[in-house]
C-alpha positions in Angstrom: 0.0 -0.6 -0.4 1.1 3.4 -1.2 1.7 6.6 1.5 0.3 9.4 1.9 2.3 12.3 -0.2 2.8 14.8 2.6 5.6 17.6 0.7 3.2 20.6 0.6 3.5 23.5 -2.3 4.4 26.8 0.0 3.9 30.1 -1.9 6.7 32.1 0.2 6.3 35.2 -1.8 4.9 37.7 -4.4 6.2 40.5 -6.0 5.5 42.7 -9.5 7.9 40.5 -10.6 6.7 36.3 -10.2 6.7 34.8 -7.3 8.6 32.1 -5.0 7.6 28.8 -4.6 9.0 26.3 -2.0 9.5 22.4 -2.9 11.0 20.5 0.3 14.3 22.6 0.8 14.3 24.0 -2.9 13.2 27.3 -3.8 11.7 28.1 -7.5 11.0 31.5 -9.0 8.6 31.7 -11.6 8.9 35.1 -13.0 5.4 36.6 -14.5 7.7 37.1 -18.0 8.1 33.2 -18.2 4.5 32.1 -16.6 2.2 34.5 -17.7 -0.9 33.2 -16.7 -0.1 34.0 -12.9 0.2 37.2 -14.0 -3.6 38.4 -13.4 -4.4 35.9 -11.1 -5.3 36.7 -7.0 -3.0 36.2 -4.3 -5.4 33.5 -2.9 -5.1 31.7 -6.4 -1.6 32.0 -6.6 -1.0 30.3 -2.8 -4.1 28.0 -3.5 -1.5 25.1 -4.8 -1.4 21.4 -5.3 1.1 18.5 -5.2 -0.3 15.3 -6.3 3.0 14.0 -6.7 6.6 15.3 -6.2 7.1 16.0 -9.8 3.5 18.1 -10.9 1.7 20.7 -8.8 -1.9 22.4 -10.1 -3.2 25.3 -9.1 -6.8 24.8 -8.9 -7.9 28.2 -9.3 -6.8 28.9 -12.6 -6.5 25.3 -13.9 -2.9 25.4 -14.5 -0.7 22.4 -14.3 3.3 22.4 -14.2 6.3 19.9 -13.9 8.8 20.5 -11.5 11.3 20.6 -14.1 9.2 23.1 -15.9 10.1 25.8 -13.1 13.5 24.8 -13.1 14.2 24.8 -16.5 11.8 26.9 -18.7 14.1 26.9 -21.6 13.5 23.3 -21.7 9.8 23.5 -22.7 9.4 26.8 -24.9 5.5 25.6 -25.9 4.0 28.8 -24.5 -0.1 29.0 -24.3 -1.7 32.0 -25.4 -3.0 34.3 -23.0 
């Protein structure tokens, strides 16, 4: 039987340039320039983030799914959805 994932994602700071996300011991920046879907989101929408698996993040209020790798290396994921 598999255990429950207890690792959570936490938004630690939001600025006009983007926001910082704490995953375990790693803090990642999501700049609005590279992740424009968050630019006009509310604080509640940005801070309500789920981590269904260690490499998958989901923002239910925005219906945004991202892999952790796409945050670490956005240049490796050049496809960007239109606003």
